[in-house]
N, C-alpha and C positions, 0 to 999 in steps of 0.2 A: 259456254265453256261444259265441258266433261270431259271426264277422264279417262272418256274411250278414244281419242282423238289425239291420245297422248303428250298431253297436256298436263301440268300441274299447278292448279292457281293458286293454291295454299302455300306453295311453299317458296323460298327467295330465289333467287337465281344462283345458280352452282359461282360457288367460291373459286380463286387460282388453287389448287392443291400446293402442298408444302413439296420444295424440292430439296433443301439444303439446311441443317439447323442452323442460325445463327451464332450458336456457342462453341461449335464444333468449329465453324468457319473465323471465328478470331482466336480458336487456340492457336491453328493451323498458322496464320497469319505471323501471331506475336513470337511463336517460335519459328517461324521462316526467317522474320527478320532476326532473330535473334542468331537463326546460324550464318545469314547470310555477315552479319556485323562481325564475328569469331571469325568467322573463314577468311577476313579481309586481312586477317595477319600474318596470315598463311606466307608471303612472299619475303615476309622477314625474318624466317625461320631458313639457316638451310640446311643441305645434306639430308639423311634420312629419317631425321627427327621430324620434320617437316608431315612427312608419310605419317609416323606415330600421331603427330598432331591431329591430322583431318583427323584419322580414326577415333581416336580419342571423343575429337568437338562431334562427329556426327553421330556415334555411337550415344553418347553420352544424353546429347535433346533426343533419341529416337526416343532411349529410355521416357526420357521428360515427358514430352509430345501424348505419349502414349498413356502412362499413370495421369493424367490429366483429362485427355478426349475420352477416357473409359470411363467416365462418370455420367459422361453426355450422350453417349451412344444408345440404340437403339436396336440393338444386335444381338444380346447379351443370349439369349433365345429367341427364335421364330418358329414361326409354322405357317404352310401354305399351301392352299388347294383352287381346284380349278371344277366350279360348279353351277348349278343352272339353283337361279334362288329367285325370289319374289322383290321386285327393287325397291319399290317404295308403299307404304302405304294406302289405306283405300284405291290400290290399284290392283288388277290382275296380272299387269305388266310383267314377265320373267325375263330374265336376260340370263345371260353364259356370262359369265364372270370370273378373273383371279380373282380371291381372299388371301388376305395375309396378316396375318398378328407379328411385331414385332415388339420382345419386348425390351424395355432398360432398368436402369439403376431409381429412374425416378419417374417413371410413367410406361406407357403402351404407343404404339402405331401402328393403325388400323389400314390398312392401303385395300382398296377395291376399282380394280381393272379389269374394264371391258373385253371382251374378246370375240368379235372388235369392237373397238374403244368407242364407237359410235352407235350406237342404237336408238332407237325411238328419236331419233332427233337432237339426239342428248348425249353428250361428251362425258363416259363414265370413266373418270379417273381420280378417284378420291383417294387424297392421303394426309390422315385426321391424328393428328396428336394429344392425347389427354395424361394428365398429371394426376397420383395419387397423394403428393405432397399438401397439394391444396385440398379442394373440397371435389372428391370425382362425380358427387351427388350434381352438384350443380352443373357441372357442366357434360355429363349424362343431361341434365333436363334440359341447356343450352344446345344440345345436339338433336332433343327430340322436337323442340321449337325450330330447328335450321330445317326440319323435314331432310336428313339424310339417309340415307339407302336403308334398308331393313339388316343386312350384312352386318357394319358396322353398327347399328343399335345395337343389334344381339351379344357380340364379342364384347362391346363396351359395357353392356346389361350385367357381362358376367361376372364384375369386375367391381361393382357397387355393392353397399353395405349389406345391402339389402337380398343379397342372390345368396342361396344356398351353397355355393362353391366353396363360396371364400377364398376365395383367389386374393382378395385384395390383400388380407393379411397375411399368406402367402410371399408374395410377392414383395410386398410393401417394406415388410420388418427384414428378409433379407434381403431386399436391393438397398435397406439402410445401412445395416451393419457392412454388406459389401463397400459402399461407400464411403465409409468409415474408414474401411484398414486401407484403404486406394490411397484416400490424402494423408493417410499416416506412411505408406510407400512412399508418398511424392516427400515428407517430410524426409525421411530419408534418403531420398536421391540427393535432394539438396544437401544434404548434413553431409553426404558422401562427396560430394563436388567441391564442399567447401575443403574439406579434410585434405582431397587431392592436391587442391592448389598451397596446402600450406606448407610444405606437403606432410601429411604423417598416413604415411600409406597403409602401416597396417590395420590401423581403425579404419582408415575408407573402407577397405576390405571387407571388414567388420559389418560396415553402415551396408554395404550394395549387399549384403548376405541377407541383413537386415529387411532392406528393402523386398525381396525374393520373399520372402520371411510373409509379409503381412501382404502382399501379390497373391501368394498362396493363401493366407484365409479370406482375403476376399473372396476366391474361388469358390471355397468351401462351401461363404456364407451364402453365397448366390444358391451353389447347388441341392443346399437342403428343400429347395423347392421342388425335388423329386423324389424326395424322403417321407412327402404324403400323398393318397390320390388322386392323380389329374382331372379336372377337370377336362371331360370331352366336348368340344365344340363340334357342334351340328347342324351344316345349313347345307337344306335341302336334302338329297340322298345321299350326301358324302357326309366327313368328319375328319376333324385332326385334332392332335396335339400337339406342345410343344416341346423343341427340340432344342441342344445349346447352339449356340451360333458362332458366326465371327469374332466378337469380342470376347465370346467366353474363349477363345482357342488361341488370340491374341494375346490377353492375361498371360495364358499359358507356355507360353512363345517368350511374353519379356521375362515374367518370373522367372525361368531357366535362363534365358541371356543374363540377368543379373545373380545366380546364381555360383555360374560358371564366372562370369569378372572376378566376383567376391571370391571365390574357393582359389583359381588362379594368382591372383594379388597377394591373399594370404602366404597360400605357397611358396610363391617365387619370392616373398619378402622375408622368408625364415630361409630358403636354400640360397637364394644370392642377393642378398641385402644391398651388397653393394652397386651390382649391375639395376638393382632396382630405383636405386636412388641418382644413380646418373641417368637412366631413364626418364625421370620423374623432374629433374637438371636442380638435384637436392647440392647446390653450392658444386657443381664441380664442372669446368669448362673443357669439355673434350675436345680433341680434335682426330680423334677419328675418321671423323666422314667425311673434313676441312682439311685433306695433305695439301691442296692449294693456296688455302690461305694461311698454314700452321704449320704445315711443313718445315718451312726454310726463316732464318730469323736473318739478319745483318744487326753487326754490333759498328758504332761506331770507333773503330780505331783512334781516331785522333784524342775523341773524347776520353777512353781510356787510358791513353798512354799520360793526359793530362792528371785523372784521377789520382792513376799510382805514382807519376814523379812530386805531384805535390808534398803529400805527407813527407816522402824524406828531404825534399828541400828544407822542409819545418825543422826536421829534426835538426839538419845540419847546422842551419842556422842558428840555434838553441844554443849547440854545441859549440861552437866557435866562440856568444859571447859568451858564457861561462869562461872558457878559458883565459878572456881577454880579464874579464872581471878577475 
């Protein structure tokens, strides 16, 4: 068996590529079940209040699931390119493939997809996860033992402690602080929902603004990776650098949403506090949207007549007894 018949005897068979994060799937299922459970109570709410409660539930759960999921996504920064590169060590085989680097708060995700996918009688479709919260050196050594393609090994090597680029220090510490502030934002979101339910509307608005502030702090923390000289990834004749991606912009949109909600709640509570109390059901039984059920009332005239006559009869009886005595 030789290397010239496109067979690599020292490498184990290629394993199934990574498809979806189990943590993200779990988070999505938990919040989906919670959303369905809360939406089941909507038929018991009458009038336009039902739409208001539905908007509150959907918006609040959207913010919560985003704050948790952003900790485990691998798309805070991304880079990709299509190039010709050496496939594996001890081989002169050159493939045309799309190489991708996806950076998260806890690690990186490196992809390699052939163009076409099947080349040299092998399916070239890799999606490998590497976490720097553990020992990334050990993960890199394991990748060497498994014989991963050269483009993947080259990118992962840039994140090892021995690399002169020092990417591990830039991304690990910025991701650590970004994750901490995101979890703080999630705690603020939980407190805001508790205050809305109590309800203490003014302070709930303040907590929503605090949620937005911590989301912005996480973005600032992660963006510090752009303030240092960025390492260039050169594969074959091409190169690329990382740029902000979907998770970063989703965090920005969520922070703006929280800031707008908090500012509106605080402003409306100061301008029209009574309407805000009515909107959040602070001991107010409003009938303006329930004309059919509250528009008319019926009184029992027989009962009212007896209630009015009974006191007069008792007084007359007492007077007559005194006069006889």
